[in-house]
C-alpha positions in Angstrom: -23.3 109.9 -96.2 -23.1 106.2 -95.7 -22.9 103.6 -93.1 -19.4 102.6 -92.2 -18.1 99.8 -94.4 -14.6 98.1 -94.5 -14.2 99.2 -98.4 -15.0 102.9 -97.3 -12.6 102.8 -94.3 -9.8 101.0 -96.1 -10.1 103.8 -98.9 -9.9 106.5 -96.6 -7.0 105.2 -94.3 -4.9 104.2 -97.4 -5.2 107.9 -98.5 -5.0 109.7 -95.2 -4.0 113.4 -95.5 -0.5 113.7 -93.9 -1.9 115.7 -90.9 -4.5 113.2 -90.0 -1.9 110.3 -90.5 0.5 111.9 -88.2 -2.1 112.8 -85.5 -3.8 109.3 -85.5 -0.5 107.2 -85.4 0.9 109.5 -82.8 -1.8 107.9 -80.5 -1.4 104.3 -81.6 1.1 101.4 -80.6 2.2 101.3 -84.3 1.8 102.6 -87.9 -0.2 99.7 -89.2 -2.8 100.6 -91.5 -4.4 97.3 -91.3 -4.8 97.4 -87.7 -6.1 100.8 -87.9 -8.8 99.8 -90.3 -9.8 96.9 -88.0 -10.0 99.1 -85.0 -12.3 101.6 -86.7 -14.6 98.8 -87.9 -14.8 97.4 -84.2 -15.8 100.8 -82.6 -17.6 102.6 -85.4 -21.4 102.0 -84.6 -24.4 103.9 -85.6 -23.0 107.1 -84.7 -20.3 107.1 -87.4 -20.8 107.9 -90.9 -18.5 107.8 -94.1 -18.6 110.7 -96.3 -18.3 110.7 -100.1 -17.3 113.0 -103.0 -18.2 111.8 -106.5 -18.7 108.2 -105.3 -15.4 108.3 -103.5 -15.1 107.9 -99.8 -13.1 111.0 -98.4 -14.0 111.4 -94.7 -15.4 109.5 -91.7 -16.6 111.1 -88.3 -18.6 110.0 -85.2 -18.3 109.3 -81.7 -17.5 106.3 -79.2 -18.7 106.1 -75.5 -15.7 106.4 -73.4 -17.3 106.0 -69.9 -20.6 106.7 -68.5 -22.0 110.1 -69.8 -18.8 110.8 -71.9 -18.2 110.2 -75.6 -14.8 110.6 -77.5 -15.3 112.2 -81.0 -13.2 111.3 -84.0 -12.9 112.5 -87.6 -10.2 111.9 -90.4 -10.0 112.0 -94.2 -8.1 112.1 -97.4 -7.0 115.2 -99.2 -10.7 115.8 -100.2 -12.0 116.0 -96.7 -12.9 119.7 -97.3 -15.5 118.9 -100.0 -17.6 116.9 -97.2 -17.2 119.6 -94.4 -20.6 121.3 -94.9 -22.7 118.1 -94.9 -20.3 116.6 -92.1 -20.9 119.8 -90.0 -24.6 119.8 -90.5 -25.0 116.2 -89.5 -22.9 116.6 -86.2 -24.9 119.9 -85.3 -28.4 118.8 -86.2 -28.5 115.2 -85.4 -25.2 114.0 -83.7 -25.0 116.4 -80.8 -28.9 116.4 -80.2 -28.9 112.5 -80.1 -26.1 112.6 -77.5 -28.0 115.2 -75.4 -31.1 113.2 -75.6 -29.3 110.0 -74.6 -28.0 111.7 -71.5 -24.5 112.2 -72.5 -23.0 115.2 -70.5 -19.5 115.5 -72.1 -17.9 115.1 -75.3 -14.0 115.1 -75.9 -11.6 115.1 -78.9 -7.8 114.7 -78.8 -6.2 116.7 -81.5 -2.6 117.2 -82.6 -1.7 120.9 -81.6 -0.4 121.6 -85.2 -3.4 120.1 -86.9 -5.2 123.7 -87.4 -7.7 122.5 -90.0 -9.2 119.8 -87.4 -8.8 122.5 -84.6 -10.8 125.0 -86.6 -13.5 122.5 -87.4 -14.0 121.3 -83.8 -14.3 125.0 -82.7 -17.0 125.4 -85.5 -18.8 122.4 -83.9 -18.5 124.3 -80.3 -15.8 122.4 -78.8 -13.5 124.4 -76.6 -9.8 123.9 -75.5 -9.6 122.5 -72.1 -6.0 121.5 -71.9 -2.7 121.6 -73.5 -1.4 118.1 -73.4 2.5 118.4 -73.7 4.4 115.3 -75.1 1.2 113.4 -75.2 2.0 111.6 -78.5 4.3 108.7 -78.6 7.1 110.7 -80.3 6.2 113.6 -77.8 3.8 115.5 -79.9 1.7 118.1 -78.2 -2.0 117.7 -78.3 -5.1 119.6 -77.4 -8.0 118.2 -75.3 -11.1 119.8 -76.5 -14.5 119.5 -74.6 -18.3 120.1 -75.3 -20.6 120.4 -72.5 -23.6 118.6 -73.8 -25.7 119.8 -70.9 -25.8 123.4 -72.4 -28.4 124.7 -74.9 -27.1 125.1 -78.5 -26.2 128.3 -79.7 -24.9 129.0 -83.3 -22.9 132.2 -81.6 -19.8 130.1 -81.8 -20.1 129.3 -85.2 -20.4 133.1 -86.3 -17.6 134.0 -84.0 -15.3 131.4 -85.5 -16.1 132.5 -88.9 -15.4 136.2 -88.2 -12.5 135.9 -85.8 -10.9 132.5 -86.2 -9.8 132.6 -82.5 -6.5 131.9 -81.3 -6.3 130.1 -77.8 -4.0 130.5 -75.1 -3.7 127.5 -72.8 -1.3 127.5 -69.8 0.5 130.4 -71.1 1.3 128.8 -74.5 -0.1 130.5 -77.6 -1.6 127.9 -80.0 -2.2 129.0 -83.7 
């Protein structure tokens, strides 16, 4: 785990896994990697971390305050993303979420490409719940899901166990998501 740096973010953005690239740029005005790098460096503060595998930056995650009491979570990485899932998950559950709760945040949100099943499973492992299907939300009319965390609830690891055992499917507004 490292602080966010231009070098780390640049390496990750230049080597994004295809589904992260699709998800990120579907919500941006253009496909400029340089503008994405600059944006991440502007908003990534103390609650953002870069994750490395064998000295190579492979993932980044964190939260950005969106409005009073609400943060938006983000994470993306290279094809080696999975190598850092355990420490990223532990940091998110044992540090990030408690810090948010202790700082009087009451809600977390994440916008996820509906087809990005890896990210969806990870968010569910972190306790995020599908709140809405956002049809045609991306610039090319890609469907997204709005995930939310109620940060006022006490943490329970039950959702992690259920996720591992069942790998749930969700139904939102009559649309089956997998």
